[in-house]
N, C-alpha and C positions, 0 to 999 in steps of 0.2 A: 582594885582599880579606883583611882580618884574620880570624883564626880565630874570634874572638868574633862578628864580624859574620856569618860563615858560619853559626854556630849560630842567631843571631837570624833569619836568612833561612829556614833550615830550619824553625824553629818557626812562622814566619809562613805558609809554604807548607803545612805540616801542618795548621794551623788552618783555612786556606781550603779545603783538600781535604776535611777532616772536615765543615765546614759544608755544603759542596755535597753531599756524600754523604748527610748527614742530611736536608737539604731535599728532594733528589730522591727519597729513599726515602719520606718522608712524602707527597710529591705522588703517587708511584706507588700508595701504599696507599689514599689518600683518593679518587683519581680512577679507580682500577682499571686503571691503565696497565700493560701487560705489560713495558715497559722504558722507560728514559729515557736521553737522550744523555749519554754519558760517566759514567753512574752507577757501573758496575762498574770502569771505569778509574780513577776517583777513589778507589775503595776500595783498589785495588792500590797507588795512589800513597801513600795514607795508611800502608799497611804498609811500603812502601819508605822513606818519609821518617822514619817512627818508628824503623826500624832504623838509618838514617843518623844520626839525632839521638843515639841511644844510643851508637853507635860513636864519634862525634865527642867525646862527653863521657865516654868510658870511663875516662880517667885521673881525672877528677873523681869519678865514681861509685866508683872503687876507693878514692879517698882518704876518701870518706864511710864506706865499709865498714870501713876501718881504724880509724876513730874509735871503733868499738864496743870495740876491744881496746887501743888505744894513743892517746896524744894526737895531735891533728891535726898534720900536717907543717907546718913553717914556710915551706915553699916552695909555689909554685903549680905545678900540673902543667904540663908542657911538651908540646905537641903537635907532632909532626913528620910527615914524609912517611909513615911507617909507620902513623900513626893515620888519616891521610886514606885510605890504601889499605884499611885495615880498614873505614872508613866506606863506601867505594865497594862493597866486597864485601858488607857488611851490607845496603846498599841493594838490591843485586841479589838477595841471598838473601830479603829481605823481599818484593820483588816476586814472586819465584817462589813463595814460601810463600802469599802472598795469592792468587795466581792458582790454585794447587793447591787451597786451601781453598774458593775460590769454585766450582770445578768439582766438587769432591768432596762439598760440602754437599748434603743432601737438599733437593729443591725442592718438597716437598709443601706446599701452602698458599701457594705463591708463584707469580705469573704466569710462565709459561714464555716467555723472550725469543725468540720464534720468528724475528724478523727478524735475530737475531744467531746463528742456528744453535743454539738452545737445546736443552734435554734433550727426549728423546722423551716423548710423552704417556703417562700411565699405561696399562698394558694393560687392555683391557676383558674381562669374563668371556666365555669361549667357550661358545656354546650347545651343548647336549648332543646335538642331532640330527646325523645323518650329513650330511657336506658333499657337495653336487652340484657338481662343478667346472664353471666357465663357460669358454668359449673366449676367446681374446684379443679385446678390443674391435675391431670393424671400423673401418678408417680412414674418416674423414669424406670425403664427395665434394665438399665445399665449403671454400673458404678462409674464415677467421674473419670477415673483413669482409663477404663475401657472405652468410654465415649470419646475421649481425646485420641486414643489410638485409632479408632474406626472412622473418625470424622473425615469426610470427603465431600467435594462438591458434586452432587448427583443431579443430572439434567434430564433423566428419562423417568417419566411417571406413569403409573397406571391410572385408569379412569375411575377408580374407586373413590368414594367420598371420605374425607377426614371426619372423625367424630368431634363433637363439640368439646369434649374433654381434651383432645389433642390440640385443638385450636386455642383453648383456654391456656394450656401449658406453654404453647409457643409465645403467645402474647405476654403471659406472665413472665416468661424468661427474658423477654425484651425489655419490658418497662413495668412489671408488676411491683406492687408495694410489699416489701418484705419486713418493714418495721412500721406498723400503723401509728405508733406513738409519735415518731419523728418524720413519718412519710418518706423514709428512705426506700430506694427501689433496687431491683435486682442488678441493674447495670450501674457502675460507678459514674458519678457526675461531678465535675469541678465545682466545689463550693455548694453542692446540692442544689444547683440552679435548675437542673432538669429542663434543658431547652428542647428535647425531642418530643415530637408528636408521633403516634403510631397508628397506622391505618391497616385494615385487612381487606384486601380485594378478594372476596369469596367467589370461587367458581363452583366448588363442590364440597359442602360441609353438611353433615346430617342435620335435618330439621332447621336449616337456616337458609333463607332466601339468598340467591346470588345477588351480589352488589358490592358497593363500597361502604365500608364501616370505619368509624373512628373508635379506637380503644380508649376507654376511660379508666385509668388505673385506680383512682380513688374508690370507684365502685366495682371494679373488676367486671366491667360491662361493656357492651358495644352500643354505638349509636349509628343507625342507618343514615347514610348521607345520600346514596344513589342506588336505587334498586335496578337490576338488569344484568344482562350478560355482556361482559366486556372483554372476553378472551382475545378476540381479534384486535380490539383497540389497544389493549395493554401490550400485545405483541408488536404492534406498529410503534408504540412509544418506545419500546425496548429494542429498536433497530432490528426487528424481525426475529428476535430470539424466541423460538417456538416453545421453550419450556415455560415461558410466562403464561402461555395459553393452556398448556397441559397440566399445570400445577393445580392442586386442590385449593390453594390459597396463596396469594402474593402479599407478603408483609412489606409495607412501605414506611420508611422512616423519613420524617421531615424535621426541620428545626425552626424554632423561633429565636433568632440570634440575640434579640434584645435582653432576654432573660439572663444570658451569660455575659453579654457585653457590658451591662451596667455595673458588673463587679470586676471584670477582668480586662475591659478595654480591648486593645488590639490582639491580645492572646486568646480571646474568646473563640475565634475561628478554629484555632488548633484544638482547643478543648472540646468543641462541638463535634468535630470530625472524629476525634478519638472516642468520644462517647458513642457515636453511631457504630463504630467498629466493635466496641464492647457489647452493645446490644445485639448486633448481628451475630457475633460469635456465640452469645448465649442462645440465640435461636438455632444455630447450627447444632449445638450440643443437645438442646432439648429435642430437636428432630431426630438426632442419632439415637437418643434414649428411647424414643417411641418407635424406632424402626422405620422412620420416614426418610425421604430424600430431600435435601435442601441445597440451594445454590444461590449465592449472593450475586447481585447484578448492579454494576456501576455504570454500564454503557446504556444510556437512554437520552431521549430528547428532553432537556431540562424544562423548556417552556411548555411542551405538551404535557408533561407529567404534572407540573405545577397547575396548569389549567384543569387537568382532570381532577386533581385534589380540591380545586377551588381556592388556591392560594395565589398570592401576587408575586412570589419569587423574591421578595425583599423582606417584608415583615415575617413571612414564613416561606420556606423553600424546601423542595424535595432533595434528599441526600442519597438514598440507598434503597434497594429492593432486595427481598429474599424470597425466592420461589420455593414452595414446600408442597410435596405431594406424596402419595403412596408409591412405594417402590414397585417396579415390575418384578414379577416372580422369576 
């Protein structure tokens, strides 16, 4: 292939890569997609091809630069093997620089490409209360396929307390960190934004005072917010559903919408509600694996539950409850 044809081919490939990168970027932004096939790779290819194009035409560029000081040379620049070697090295350098820039650039305001091992989600503020460590989650007594077959909404509970290991397993299933390096959690989250907050309203758990706790995933620990017995109060909030008072613990899911809205705009509400469903189903399966009964609750007084949690209903708002208790024999 002639050198001139090589330059035209590089220009063509560069244009195609740039168009694909622009098109996929617009599509990701408009549709709120966290990533798109080959988007990042095409960006690296643009950097590499651009460097190659400059290297192949280095003699011509130098001749243009000389024209500012002297008349243009009467000869055409000659490209040899040395120039092609420079081009190859420049292409490699361009790819490395493009990759480094892509990794080093701040990702705030951009969807985190979680399926490509993207950046860790931004750290959430740590509550000021003292952490109460939880034991490791108990192993499930059922295989996943058996837990799926047996899963039911169970509303009748015995008055026996849950163990701390069972409570730890339920909370871990909802929002526990399963990948400490990247802070990924048990339930999937759009762009790894993790808008959910998890609370445990404890009625009967061994060696744990009754009251309202916040789950702190990063430490796998609890923070006591309000100590006391709230069985009757939570039943009133839940429109008189007695199982909320009979349960050993009521797991309450709330959301901080801004964490997801700043990346996904108007679609954030959908993603947040989906994530709450993922977390609740995980609690269901964990409860089934421990031989416990569980029932999700969506009928409640929003304002009353928000007030009970101490949230304003805008910056943070209650979404879902799951009552869990020992099954009656």
